Gaussian input, Z-matrix of N, CA and C with variables (Angstrom, degrees):
# hf/3-21g

backbone

0 1
 N
 C     1     B1
 C     2     B2     1     A1
 N     3     B3     2     A2     1     D1
 C     4     B4     3     A3     2     D2
 C     5     B5     4     A4     3     D3
 N     6     B6     5     A5     4     D4
 C     7     B7     6     A6     5     D5
 C     8     B8     7     A7     6     D6
 N     9     B9     8     A8     7     D7
 C    10    B10     9     A9     8     D8
 C    11    B11    10    A10     9     D9
 N    12    B12    11    A11    10    D10
 C    13    B13    12    A12    11    D11
 C    14    B14    13    A13    12    D12
 N    15    B15    14    A14    13    D13
 C    16    B16    15    A15    14    D14
 C    17    B17    16    A16    15    D15
 N    18    B18    17    A17    16    D16
 C    19    B19    18    A18    17    D17
 C    20    B20    19    A19    18    D18
 N    21    B21    20    A20    19    D19
 C    22    B22    21    A21    20    D20
 C    23    B23    22    A22    21    D21
 N    24    B24    23    A23    22    D22
 C    25    B25    24    A24    23    D23
 C    26    B26    25    A25    24    D24
 N    27    B27    26    A26    25    D25
 C    28    B28    27    A27    26    D26
 C    29    B29    28    A28    27    D27
 N    30    B30    29    A29    28    D28
 C    31    B31    30    A30    29    D29
 C    32    B32    31    A31    30    D30
 N    33    B33    32    A32    31    D31
 C    34    B34    33    A33    32    D32
 C    35    B35    34    A34    33    D33
 N    36    B36    35    A35    34    D34
 C    37    B37    36    A36    35    D35
 C    38    B38    37    A37    36    D36
 N    39    B39    38    A38    37    D37
 C    40    B40    39    A39    38    D38
 C    41    B41    40    A40    39    D39
 N    42    B42    41    A41    40    D40
 C    43    B43    42    A42    41    D41
 C    44    B44    43    A43    42    D42
 N    45    B45    44    A44    43    D43
 C    46    B46    45    A45    44    D44
 C    47    B47    46    A46    45    D45
 N    48    B48    47    A47    46    D46
 C    49    B49    48    A48    47    D47
 C    50    B50    49    A49    48    D48
 N    51    B51    50    A50    49    D49
 C    52    B52    51    A51    50    D50
 C    53    B53    52    A52    51    D51
 N    54    B54    53    A53    52    D52
 C    55    B55    54    A54    53    D53
 C    56    B56    55    A55    54    D54
 N    57    B57    56    A56    55    D55
 C    58    B58    57    A57    56    D56
 C    59    B59    58    A58    57    D57
 N    60    B60    59    A59    58    D58
 C    61    B61    60    A60    59    D59
 C    62    B62    61    A61    60    D60
 N    63    B63    62    A62    61    D61
 C    64    B64    63    A63    62    D62
 C    65    B65    64    A64    63    D63
 N    66    B66    65    A65    64    D64
 C    67    B67    66    A66    65    D65
 C    68    B68    67    A67    66    D66
 N    69    B69    68    A68    67    D67
 C    70    B70    69    A69    68    D68
 C    71    B71    70    A70    69    D69
 N    72    B72    71    A71    70    D70
 C    73    B73    72    A72    71    D71
 C    74    B74    73    A73    72    D72
 N    75    B75    74    A74    73    D73
 C    76    B76    75    A75    74    D74
 C    77    B77    76    A76    75    D75
 N    78    B78    77    A77    76    D76
 C    79    B79    78    A78    77    D77
 C    80    B80    79    A79    78    D78
 N    81    B81    80    A80    79    D79
 C    82    B82    81    A81    80    D80
 C    83    B83    82    A82    81    D81
 N    84    B84    83    A83    82    D82
 C    85    B85    84    A84    83    D83
 C    86    B86    85    A85    84    D84
 N    87    B87    86    A86    85    D85
 C    88    B88    87    A87    86    D86
 C    89    B89    88    A88    87    D87
 N    90    B90    89    A89    88    D88
 C    91    B91    90    A90    89    D89
 C    92    B92    91    A91    90    D90
 N    93    B93    92    A92    91    D91
 C    94    B94    93    A93    92    D92
 C    95    B95    94    A94    93    D93
 N    96    B96    95    A95    94    D94
 C    97    B97    96    A96    95    D95
 C    98    B98    97    A97    96    D96
 N    99    B99    98    A98    97    D97
 C   100   B100    99    A99    98    D98
 C   101   B101   100   A100    99    D99
 N   102   B102   101   A101   100   D100
 C   103   B103   102   A102   101   D101
 C   104   B104   103   A103   102   D102
 N   105   B105   104   A104   103   D103
 C   106   B106   105   A105   104   D104
 C   107   B107   106   A106   105   D105
 N   108   B108   107   A107   106   D106
 C   109   B109   108   A108   107   D107
 C   110   B110   109   A109   108   D108
 N   111   B111   110   A110   109   D109
 C   112   B112   111   A111   110   D110
 C   113   B113   112   A112   111   D111
 N   114   B114   113   A113   112   D112
 C   115   B115   114   A114   113   D113
 C   116   B116   115   A115   114   D114
 N   117   B117   116   A116   115   D115
 C   118   B118   117   A117   116   D116
 C   119   B119   118   A118   117   D117
 N   120   B120   119   A119   118   D118
 C   121   B121   120   A120   119   D119
 C   122   B122   121   A121   120   D120
 N   123   B123   122   A122   121   D121
 C   124   B124   123   A123   122   D122
 C   125   B125   124   A124   123   D123
 N   126   B126   125   A125   124   D124
 C   127   B127   126   A126   125   D125
 C   128   B128   127   A127   126   D126
 N   129   B129   128   A128   127   D127
 C   130   B130   129   A129   128   D128
 C   131   B131   130   A130   129   D129
 N   132   B132   131   A131   130   D130
 C   133   B133   132   A132   131   D131
 C   134   B134   133   A133   132   D132
 N   135   B135   134   A134   133   D133
 C   136   B136   135   A135   134   D134
 C   137   B137   136   A136   135   D135
 N   138   B138   137   A137   136   D136
 C   139   B139   138   A138   137   D137
 C   140   B140   139   A139   138   D138
 N   141   B141   140   A140   139   D139
 C   142   B142   141   A141   140   D140
 C   143   B143   142   A142   141   D141
 N   144   B144   143   A143   142   D142
 C   145   B145   144   A144   143   D143
 C   146   B146   145   A145   144   D144
 N   147   B147   146   A146   145   D145
 C   148   B148   147   A147   146   D146
 C   149   B149   148   A148   147   D147
 N   150   B150   149   A149   148   D148
 C   151   B151   150   A150   149   D149
 C   152   B152   151   A151   150   D150
 N   153   B153   152   A152   151   D151
 C   154   B154   153   A153   152   D152
 C   155   B155   154   A154   153   D153
 N   156   B156   155   A155   154   D154
 C   157   B157   156   A156   155   D155
 C   158   B158   157   A157   156   D156
 N   159   B159   158   A158   157   D157
 C   160   B160   159   A159   158   D158
 C   161   B161   160   A160   159   D159
 N   162   B162   161   A161   160   D160
 C   163   B163   162   A162   161   D161
 C   164   B164   163   A163   162   D162
 N   165   B165   164   A164   163   D163
 C   166   B166   165   A165   164   D164
 C   167   B167   166   A166   165   D165
 N   168   B168   167   A167   166   D166
 C   169   B169   168   A168   167   D167
 C   170   B170   169   A169   168   D168
 N   171   B171   170   A170   169   D169
 C   172   B172   171   A171   170   D170
 C   173   B173   172   A172   171   D171
 N   174   B174   173   A173   172   D172
 C   175   B175   174   A174   173   D173
 C   176   B176   175   A175   174   D174
 N   177   B177   176   A176   175   D175
 C   178   B178   177   A177   176   D176
 C   179   B179   178   A178   177   D177
 N   180   B180   179   A179   178   D178
 C   181   B181   180   A180   179   D179
 C   182   B182   181   A181   180   D180
 N   183   B183   182   A182   181   D181
 C   184   B184   183   A183   182   D182
 C   185   B185   184   A184   183   D183
 N   186   B186   185   A185   184   D184
 C   187   B187   186   A186   185   D185
 C   188   B188   187   A187   186   D186
 N   189   B189   188   A188   187   D187
 C   190   B190   189   A189   188   D188
 C   191   B191   190   A190   189   D189
 N   192   B192   191   A191   190   D190
 C   193   B193   192   A192   191   D191
 C   194   B194   193   A193   192   D192
 N   195   B195   194   A194   193   D193
 C   196   B196   195   A195   194   D194
 C   197   B197   196   A196   195   D195
 N   198   B198   197   A197   196   D196
 C   199   B199   198   A198   197   D197
 C   200   B200   199   A199   198   D198
 N   201   B201   200   A200   199   D199
 C   202   B202   201   A201   200   D200
 C   203   B203   202   A202   201   D201
 N   204   B204   203   A203   202   D202
 C   205   B205   204   A204   203   D203
 C   206   B206   205   A205   204   D204
 N   207   B207   206   A206   205   D205
 C   208   B208   207   A207   206   D206
 C   209   B209   208   A208   207   D207
 N   210   B210   209   A209   208   D208
 C   211   B211   210   A210   209   D209
 C   212   B212   211   A211   210   D210
 N   213   B213   212   A212   211   D211
 C   214   B214   213   A213   212   D212
 C   215   B215   214   A214   213   D213
 N   216   B216   215   A215   214   D214
 C   217   B217   216   A216   215   D215
 C   218   B218   217   A217   216   D216
 N   219   B219   218   A218   217   D217
 C   220   B220   219   A219   218   D218
 C   221   B221   220   A220   219   D219
 N   222   B222   221   A221   220   D220
 C   223   B223   222   A222   221   D221
 C   224   B224   223   A223   222   D222
 N   225   B225   224   A224   223   D223
 C   226   B226   225   A225   224   D224
 C   227   B227   226   A226   225   D225
 N   228   B228   227   A227   226   D226
 C   229   B229   228   A228   227   D227
 C   230   B230   229   A229   228   D228
 N   231   B231   230   A230   229   D229
 C   232   B232   231   A231   230   D230
 C   233   B233   232   A232   231   D231
 N   234   B234   233   A233   232   D232
 C   235   B235   234   A234   233   D233
 C   236   B236   235   A235   234   D234
 N   237   B237   236   A236   235   D235
 C   238   B238   237   A237   236   D236
 C   239   B239   238   A238   237   D237
 N   240   B240   239   A239   238   D238
 C   241   B241   240   A240   239   D239
 C   242   B242   241   A241   240   D240

   B1=1.4546
   B2=1.5226
   B3=1.3032
   B4=1.4605
   B5=1.5218
   B6=1.3192
   B7=1.4573
   B8=1.5176
   B9=1.3532
   B10=1.4656
   B11=1.5253
   B12=1.3326
   B13=1.4583
   B14=1.5191
   B15=1.3358
   B16=1.4662
   B17=1.5246
   B18=1.3130
   B19=1.4558
   B20=1.5205
   B21=1.3235
   B22=1.4672
   B23=1.5242
   B24=1.3257
   B25=1.4619
   B26=1.5243
   B27=1.3375
   B28=1.4647
   B29=1.5221
   B30=1.3203
   B31=1.4607
   B32=1.5236
   B33=1.3312
   B34=1.4592
   B35=1.5279
   B36=1.3222
   B37=1.4677
   B38=1.5316
   B39=1.3081
   B40=1.4661
   B41=1.5339
   B42=1.3379
   B43=1.4621
   B44=1.5214
   B45=1.3151
   B46=1.4676
   B47=1.5326
   B48=1.3400
   B49=1.4586
   B50=1.5298
   B51=1.3381
   B52=1.4597
   B53=1.5218
   B54=1.3437
   B55=1.4667
   B56=1.5290
   B57=1.3123
   B58=1.4578
   B59=1.5232
   B60=1.3305
   B61=1.4580
   B62=1.5247
   B63=1.3032
   B64=1.4572
   B65=1.5151
   B66=1.3196
   B67=1.4600
   B68=1.5212
   B69=1.3004
   B70=1.4610
   B71=1.5115
   B72=1.3239
   B73=1.4544
   B74=1.5134
   B75=1.3173
   B76=1.4458
   B77=1.5243
   B78=1.3242
   B79=1.4593
   B80=1.5208
   B81=1.3172
   B82=1.4602
   B83=1.5259
   B84=1.3142
   B85=1.4508
   B86=1.5181
   B87=1.3166
   B88=1.4593
   B89=1.5264
   B90=1.3309
   B91=1.4654
   B92=1.5281
   B93=1.3206
   B94=1.4515
   B95=1.5195
   B96=1.3293
   B97=1.4647
   B98=1.5223
   B99=1.3068
   B100=1.4659
   B101=1.5281
   B102=1.3528
   B103=1.4566
   B104=1.5194
   B105=1.3129
   B106=1.4585
   B107=1.5223
   B108=1.3257
   B109=1.4535
   B110=1.5205
   B111=1.3331
   B112=1.4651
   B113=1.5266
   B114=1.3054
   B115=1.4605
   B116=1.5255
   B117=1.3273
   B118=1.4579
   B119=1.5184
   B120=1.3205
   B121=1.4594
   B122=1.5085
   B123=1.3401
   B124=1.4578
   B125=1.5214
   B126=1.3306
   B127=1.4660
   B128=1.5298
   B129=1.3083
   B130=1.4594
   B131=1.5137
   B132=1.3272
   B133=1.4590
   B134=1.5172
   B135=1.3136
   B136=1.4564
   B137=1.5215
   B138=1.3443
   B139=1.4646
   B140=1.5312
   B141=1.2975
   B142=1.4572
   B143=1.5274
   B144=1.3313
   B145=1.4698
   B146=1.5198
   B147=1.3309
   B148=1.4611
   B149=1.5325
   B150=1.3170
   B151=1.4638
   B152=1.5335
   B153=1.3241
   B154=1.4591
   B155=1.5227
   B156=1.3249
   B157=1.4677
   B158=1.5271
   B159=1.3425
   B160=1.4671
   B161=1.5275
   B162=1.3200
   B163=1.4654
   B164=1.5263
   B165=1.3092
   B166=1.4694
   B167=1.5277
   B168=1.3280
   B169=1.4694
   B170=1.5247
   B171=1.3270
   B172=1.4557
   B173=1.5179
   B174=1.3350
   B175=1.4619
   B176=1.5173
   B177=1.3334
   B178=1.4585
   B179=1.5138
   B180=1.3217
   B181=1.4631
   B182=1.5240
   B183=1.3490
   B184=1.4625
   B185=1.5222
   B186=1.3212
   B187=1.4658
   B188=1.5239
   B189=1.3466
   B190=1.4689
   B191=1.5136
   B192=1.3300
   B193=1.4639
   B194=1.5150
   B195=1.3423
   B196=1.4587
   B197=1.5265
   B198=1.3176
   B199=1.4622
   B200=1.5217
   B201=1.3364
   B202=1.4612
   B203=1.5206
   B204=1.3254
   B205=1.4653
   B206=1.5268
   B207=1.3287
   B208=1.4615
   B209=1.5302
   B210=1.3168
   B211=1.4636
   B212=1.5224
   B213=1.3191
   B214=1.4675
   B215=1.5210
   B216=1.3126
   B217=1.4629
   B218=1.5189
   B219=1.3209
   B220=1.4522
   B221=1.5175
   B222=1.3080
   B223=1.4710
   B224=1.5237
   B225=1.3144
   B226=1.4465
   B227=1.5316
   B228=1.3502
   B229=1.4546
   B230=1.5103
   B231=1.3276
   B232=1.4622
   B233=1.5081
   B234=1.3117
   B235=1.4619
   B236=1.5203
   B237=1.3134
   B238=1.4702
   B239=1.5269
   B240=1.3198
   B241=1.4627
   B242=1.5007
   A1=108.57
   A2=116.73
   A3=121.61
   A4=110.54
   A5=115.84
   A6=121.26
   A7=108.50
   A8=117.55
   A9=118.74
   A10=110.60
   A11=115.34
   A12=119.60
   A13=109.06
   A14=117.55
   A15=119.04
   A16=110.59
   A17=115.55
   A18=119.71
   A19=109.42
   A20=118.16
   A21=119.70
   A22=110.57
   A23=115.77
   A24=120.81
   A25=109.26
   A26=117.63
   A27=119.61
   A28=111.02
   A29=116.18
   A30=121.78
   A31=113.68
   A32=117.77
   A33=118.79
   A34=113.58
   A35=118.96
   A36=119.02
   A37=111.27
   A38=118.14
   A39=120.64
   A40=112.68
   A41=117.83
   A42=120.57
   A43=109.99
   A44=119.00
   A45=121.58
   A46=113.45
   A47=117.90
   A48=119.64
   A49=112.98
   A50=118.26
   A51=120.61
   A52=108.66
   A53=119.30
   A54=121.19
   A55=116.55
   A56=119.92
   A57=120.60
   A58=111.26
   A59=115.78
   A60=121.35
   A61=107.82
   A62=116.11
   A63=120.08
   A64=111.14
   A65=114.59
   A66=120.73
   A67=110.21
   A68=115.93
   A69=121.97
   A70=108.46
   A71=115.10
   A72=120.44
   A73=108.63
   A74=116.70
   A75=121.52
   A76=107.32
   A77=115.81
   A78=120.94
   A79=110.48
   A80=116.54
   A81=121.62
   A82=109.75
   A83=117.09
   A84=121.89
   A85=108.57
   A86=115.67
   A87=121.27
   A88=109.45
   A89=117.80
   A90=119.19
   A91=110.66
   A92=116.55
   A93=121.07
   A94=110.86
   A95=114.55
   A96=119.85
   A97=109.12
   A98=116.26
   A99=120.34
   A100=110.04
   A101=117.10
   A102=121.76
   A103=109.30
   A104=116.61
   A105=121.54
   A106=109.46
   A107=115.86
   A108=119.30
   A109=107.47
   A110=118.70
   A111=118.54
   A112=110.97
   A113=116.63
   A114=122.14
   A115=109.94
   A116=115.37
   A117=119.64
   A118=109.38
   A119=116.28
   A120=121.64
   A121=113.92
   A122=117.98
   A123=120.75
   A124=109.34
   A125=117.90
   A126=119.19
   A127=110.69
   A128=116.08
   A129=121.18
   A130=113.72
   A131=117.44
   A132=122.00
   A133=111.04
   A134=116.00
   A135=121.11
   A136=109.41
   A137=116.82
   A138=118.10
   A139=110.68
   A140=116.72
   A141=122.08
   A142=109.22
   A143=116.80
   A144=120.96
   A145=110.85
   A146=117.31
   A147=120.18
   A148=110.85
   A149=117.58
   A150=120.71
   A151=111.38
   A152=116.73
   A153=120.66
   A154=112.70
   A155=118.08
   A156=121.18
   A157=110.11
   A158=117.80
   A159=120.16
   A160=111.44
   A161=116.81
   A162=122.00
   A163=112.00
   A164=118.64
   A165=122.39
   A166=112.39
   A167=118.50
   A168=121.64
   A169=112.44
   A170=117.71
   A171=122.09
   A172=110.87
   A173=115.62
   A174=120.84
   A175=111.38
   A176=116.44
   A177=122.01
   A178=108.17
   A179=116.21
   A180=121.78
   A181=108.67
   A182=116.65
   A183=120.96
   A184=107.37
   A185=118.33
   A186=120.99
   A187=113.52
   A188=117.45
   A189=120.27
   A190=114.67
   A191=117.84
   A192=120.40
   A193=111.45
   A194=114.27
   A195=122.20
   A196=105.78
   A197=117.10
   A198=121.71
   A199=109.18
   A200=115.78
   A201=121.16
   A202=109.95
   A203=116.40
   A204=118.46
   A205=108.93
   A206=118.51
   A207=119.28
   A208=110.05
   A209=116.22
   A210=120.29
   A211=112.00
   A212=116.75
   A213=121.80
   A214=107.96
   A215=117.95
   A216=119.74
   A217=111.50
   A218=115.85
   A219=119.76
   A220=109.48
   A221=117.04
   A222=121.37
   A223=111.01
   A224=118.34
   A225=121.32
   A226=113.61
   A227=117.84
   A228=120.28
   A229=111.00
   A230=115.21
   A231=120.90
   A232=107.47
   A233=115.61
   A234=120.05
   A235=109.57
   A236=116.72
   A237=120.92
   A238=108.37
   A239=115.92
   A240=119.38
   A241=110.33
   D1=132.41
   D2=-178.36
   D3=-75.77
   D4=144.38
   D5=176.67
   D6=-76.05
   D7=128.12
   D8=-179.63
   D9=-69.95
   D10=155.71
   D11=176.71
   D12=-62.80
   D13=142.91
   D14=178.74
   D15=-67.55
   D16=152.27
   D17=177.89
   D18=-68.42
   D19=146.56
   D20=179.09
   D21=-72.12
   D22=149.32
   D23=176.31
   D24=-77.90
   D25=150.64
   D26=177.97
   D27=-69.15
   D28=159.06
   D29=-177.09
   D30=-60.48
   D31=-29.96
   D32=-173.70
   D33=-66.95
   D34=-13.83
   D35=178.17
   D36=-69.09
   D37=-14.44
   D38=178.11
   D39=-97.87
   D40=-0.78
   D41=178.04
   D42=-66.72
   D43=146.18
   D44=179.15
   D45=-61.13
   D46=-25.80
   D47=-178.43
   D48=-90.09
   D49=-1.00
   D50=179.49
   D51=-63.82
   D52=125.30
   D53=-167.93
   D54=-82.63
   D55=1.12
   D56=-175.98
   D57=-114.97
   D58=149.03
   D59=176.02
   D60=-126.93
   D61=162.29
   D62=178.03
   D63=101.95
   D64=-174.15
   D65=-178.31
   D66=-77.68
   D67=125.34
   D68=175.73
   D69=-113.23
   D70=145.55
   D71=177.24
   D72=-135.41
   D73=145.67
   D74=173.90
   D75=-80.09
   D76=129.63
   D77=-179.39
   D78=-67.04
   D79=145.29
   D80=177.79
   D81=-64.48
   D82=138.10
   D83=178.81
   D84=-71.02
   D85=128.21
   D86=-179.86
   D87=-82.92
   D88=152.88
   D89=178.26
   D90=-66.37
   D91=153.20
   D92=178.50
   D93=-65.77
   D94=148.23
   D95=175.25
   D96=-77.68
   D97=153.88
   D98=177.62
   D99=-65.93
   D100=-35.40
   D101=-179.66
   D102=-143.68
   D103=151.26
   D104=171.05
   D105=-76.05
   D106=158.98
   D107=170.01
   D108=-66.87
   D109=144.55
   D110=178.84
   D111=-64.25
   D112=139.46
   D113=179.64
   D114=-82.92
   D115=161.62
   D116=176.33
   D117=-57.51
   D118=133.07
   D119=179.55
   D120=91.10
   D121=-10.21
   D122=177.58
   D123=-94.45
   D124=156.84
   D125=175.88
   D126=-55.44
   D127=131.14
   D128=-178.77
   D129=89.37
   D130=-10.26
   D131=178.77
   D132=-100.36
   D133=179.56
   D134=176.74
   D135=-70.66
   D136=154.47
   D137=175.20
   D138=-61.57
   D139=148.47
   D140=179.94
   D141=-78.66
   D142=112.34
   D143=-178.31
   D144=-65.40
   D145=-37.68
   D146=-178.88
   D147=-64.45
   D148=-41.08
   D149=-179.25
   D150=-71.54
   D151=-31.37
   D152=-178.16
   D153=-79.31
   D154=-20.20
   D155=-177.91
   D156=-72.65
   D157=144.25
   D158=178.51
   D159=-72.09
   D160=155.59
   D161=-179.72
   D162=-56.98
   D163=-29.02
   D164=-178.22
   D165=-62.60
   D166=-18.85
   D167=179.02
   D168=-83.29
   D169=-0.75
   D170=-176.66
   D171=-111.51
   D172=153.02
   D173=176.65
   D174=-74.50
   D175=-34.81
   D176=-176.63
   D177=-153.81
   D178=140.69
   D179=-177.64
   D180=-141.07
   D181=138.96
   D182=167.48
   D183=-138.88
   D184=-162.84
   D185=-175.94
   D186=-66.60
   D187=-22.32
   D188=-175.63
   D189=-121.15
   D190=-20.90
   D191=-171.45
   D192=-126.55
   D193=150.05
   D194=172.67
   D195=-136.53
   D196=122.36
   D197=-176.16
   D198=-107.96
   D199=126.74
   D200=178.71
   D201=-112.27
   D202=155.07
   D203=172.44
   D204=-75.20
   D205=161.23
   D206=176.16
   D207=-64.01
   D208=151.53
   D209=179.51
   D210=-64.67
   D211=-32.91
   D212=176.32
   D213=-146.92
   D214=154.96
   D215=-178.87
   D216=-59.52
   D217=145.20
   D218=176.38
   D219=-85.41
   D220=170.54
   D221=-177.84
   D222=-64.32
   D223=-25.92
   D224=-178.58
   D225=-88.04
   D226=-2.48
   D227=-179.02
   D228=-72.12
   D229=141.95
   D230=177.46
   D231=-123.63
   D232=131.15
   D233=178.57
   D234=-77.76
   D235=135.35
   D236=177.11
   D237=-86.84
   D238=140.82
   D239=178.52
   D240=-117.00

């Protein structure tokens, strides 16, 4: 069986700000899995932490949504004084 031609690299690898040097190759595409790993909250997966948490841990809750604060401030956050 003949080896297929390698996939071409994207144009951005030639940009002056591209941080890597040397020979780059596109990795061979792997075959699809028969099934995905079960997601959290699905049968066979881990319990869903968001669903198990009480409403008091959320900023706002309704029948479809639960809003949480960020785990830590983002770089754009400003403290009010």
